[in-house]
C-alpha positions as CSV (number, residue, x, y, z in Angstrom):
1,M,48.6,24.3,112.5
2,T,46.1,25.8,115.0
3,G,42.3,26.1,114.4
4,D,42.7,29.8,113.6
5,D,45.4,29.0,111.0
6,G,43.1,26.4,109.4
7,V,40.3,28.9,109.2
8,Q,42.5,31.6,107.7
9,M,43.9,29.0,105.1
10,L,40.3,28.1,104.2
11,W,39.4,31.7,103.7
12,A,42.5,32.3,101.5
13,V,41.8,29.2,99.4
14,G,38.1,30.3,99.1
15,A,39.1,33.8,98.0
16,L,41.6,32.4,95.4
17,V,38.9,30.1,94.0
18,L,36.4,32.9,93.8
19,V,38.9,35.2,92.0
20,L,39.9,32.4,89.6
21,S,36.3,31.4,88.9
22,A,35.4,35.0,88.1
23,L,38.3,35.3,85.7
24,T,37.5,32.0,83.9
25,A,33.8,32.9,83.7
26,R,34.8,35.9,81.6
27,R,36.5,33.5,79.1
28,L,39.9,35.1,79.4
29,S,43.0,33.5,78.0
30,F,45.2,31.5,80.3
31,G,48.0,34.2,80.0
32,T,45.6,37.0,81.0
33,I,44.5,35.1,84.0
34,V,48.1,34.4,85.1
35,R,49.1,38.0,84.6
36,S,46.0,39.1,86.7
37,V,46.8,36.7,89.5
38,L,50.4,37.7,89.5
39,G,49.4,41.4,89.6
40,W,47.2,40.8,92.7
41,I,50.0,38.8,94.4
42,V,52.4,41.7,93.8
43,I,49.9,44.2,95.2
44,A,49.2,42.1,98.3
45,A,53.0,41.7,98.8
46,M,53.6,45.4,98.6
47,L,50.7,46.2,101.0
48,F,52.1,43.6,103.4
49,L,55.6,45.1,103.3
50,I,54.3,48.7,103.7
51,F,52.2,47.7,106.8
52,S,54.9,45.5,108.4
53,H,57.6,48.2,108.0
54,R,55.5,51.4,108.5
55,D,57.7,52.6,111.5
56,E,60.9,52.4,109.4
57,L,59.1,54.1,106.4
58,T,57.9,56.9,108.7
59,L,61.5,57.4,110.0
60,L,62.8,57.4,106.4
61,A,60.2,60.0,105.4
62,E,61.1,62.2,108.3
63,R,64.8,62.0,107.4
64,A,63.9,63.0,103.8
65,G,62.1,66.1,105.1
66,L,58.6,64.6,104.5
67,G,57.9,63.9,108.2
68,G,56.1,65.7,111.0
69,Q,58.8,68.2,112.0
70,S,59.2,71.6,110.5
71,V,61.2,74.7,111.5
72,V,60.0,78.2,110.7
73,G,62.5,80.8,111.9
74,E,63.4,79.6,115.4
75,T,60.0,77.9,116.0
76,V,59.9,74.1,115.8
77,R,56.5,72.5,114.9
78,I,56.1,68.7,115.4
79,R,53.0,66.9,114.2
80,Q,51.5,64.2,116.3
81,S,52.3,60.7,115.0
82,A,49.7,58.0,114.4
83,D,50.4,56.5,117.9
84,G,49.4,59.8,119.6
85,H,53.0,60.8,120.6
86,F,55.3,63.6,119.4
87,Y,58.7,62.5,118.0
88,A,61.5,65.0,117.5
89,N,64.5,64.8,115.3
90,A,67.1,65.8,117.8
91,R,70.9,66.3,117.6
92,I,73.1,65.2,120.5
93,N,76.7,66.4,120.1
94,G,75.9,66.5,116.4
95,A,74.5,63.0,116.1
96,S,70.9,62.6,114.9
97,V,68.5,60.8,117.2
98,R,64.7,60.3,116.9
99,M,63.3,61.0,120.4
100,L,59.9,60.9,122.0
101,V,58.9,64.2,123.6
102,D,57.6,63.5,127.1
103,S,56.6,66.4,129.4
104,G,56.1,63.8,132.2
105,A,59.8,62.9,132.1
106,T,61.9,64.9,134.5
107,I,65.2,64.3,132.7
108,T,66.2,63.6,129.1
109,A,66.9,59.8,128.8
110,V,69.0,58.5,125.9
111,S,69.4,54.9,124.7
112,E,72.9,53.4,125.1
113,R,73.4,53.3,121.3
114,A,72.4,57.0,121.0
115,A,74.7,57.9,123.8
116,R,77.5,56.0,122.2
117,D,76.9,57.6,118.8
118,A,76.9,61.0,120.4
119,G,80.2,60.3,122.3
120,I,78.6,60.6,125.7
121,Q,80.6,58.9,128.4
122,P,78.8,57.9,131.6
123,A,79.8,60.1,134.5
124,G,80.8,57.1,136.6
125,G,80.0,56.6,140.2
126,F,77.0,54.8,141.6
127,P,74.0,54.4,139.3
128,I,70.8,56.3,140.0
129,L,67.3,54.7,140.3
130,L,64.6,56.2,138.2
131,T,60.9,55.6,138.5
132,T,59.4,55.0,135.0
133,A,56.1,53.8,133.7
134,N,57.7,50.4,133.6
135,G,58.9,50.5,137.2
136,Q,62.3,51.3,138.7
137,V,65.3,51.4,136.4
138,S,69.0,51.7,137.2
139,A,70.7,54.4,135.0
140,Q,74.0,56.2,134.6
141,R,74.3,60.0,134.4
142,G,76.0,61.8,131.6
143,V,76.2,65.2,129.9
144,A,75.4,66.2,126.3
145,E,77.7,69.0,125.4
146,T,75.1,70.2,122.8
147,F,71.5,69.2,122.5
148,G,69.2,70.6,119.9
149,I,65.9,70.3,118.0
150,G,65.7,72.4,114.9
151,G,67.3,75.7,115.7
152,L,66.8,75.3,119.4
153,E,70.0,74.3,121.2
154,V,71.2,74.1,124.7
155,R,74.6,73.3,126.1
156,D,75.7,70.9,128.9
157,L,72.3,69.1,129.2
158,S,72.2,66.4,131.8
159,I,71.0,63.1,130.5
160,V,70.6,59.5,131.8
161,T,71.3,56.3,129.9
162,S,70.4,52.7,130.6
163,P,70.2,49.4,128.8
164,S,66.6,49.2,130.2
165,F,65.6,52.0,127.7
166,G,66.1,49.7,124.8
167,E,66.1,51.8,121.6
168,T,63.9,54.5,123.1
169,S,65.2,58.0,123.8
170,V,63.1,60.7,125.5
171,V,63.2,64.5,125.6
172,G,62.5,65.5,129.2
173,M,61.5,68.6,131.1
174,N,65.1,69.5,131.7
175,F,65.3,70.5,128.0
176,L,61.7,71.8,127.6
177,S,62.0,74.1,130.6
178,K,65.0,75.9,129.0
179,L,62.8,76.9,126.1
180,G,60.8,80.2,125.9
181,S,57.6,78.2,125.6
182,W,56.2,74.9,124.5
183,R,52.6,74.0,123.9
184,V,50.2,71.8,122.0
185,E,47.8,73.3,119.5
186,G,45.4,70.7,118.1
187,T,47.8,67.9,116.9
188,T,50.9,70.1,116.7
189,L,53.6,70.5,119.4
190,I,55.1,74.0,119.2
191,L,58.6,74.7,120.6
192,E,59.8,78.3,120.8
193,P,63.1,79.8,121.8
194,N,63.9,81.8,124.9
195,K,63.8,85.4,123.8
196,R,66.4,86.6,126.3
């Protein structure tokens, strides 16, 4: 146990003693005290689970239609997430993928799992080198037959995939430039179709 762990343990024991002494000073029955302590333990456990799994809960909320993406007509509106980024619920060849929208990315980059789920086969040939925020990455080219966000869809979108992406997939400028317009208003990213 480190010094920090010892201090945290001391604070936890002190807090428990404080709560128990406050309950016994009220001259409550033993059963009432036990129920109160168990109630607080359940509340603390629920808060711990919520905070430790907040990313998964956010994803579930988005899948249930409670998240930050809405479609009105052909316009897609995406609310900024707590981490300051915009995440789109995209469809690649019909497969659902949660993707970071990044206007600084030249090309759409897809995790290997997302590419596999969408049935995208690497084009083969030599890998290409990409310069990312984390340095140079070797990637394979591929093509998404269909790529869409809300009602906005394009065909034959070039993508890259690499094990270096981990579970991250990114919507790049090669998709955004095919739209009629895209802009940020306050904390909302607005994607609009090409009116041709």
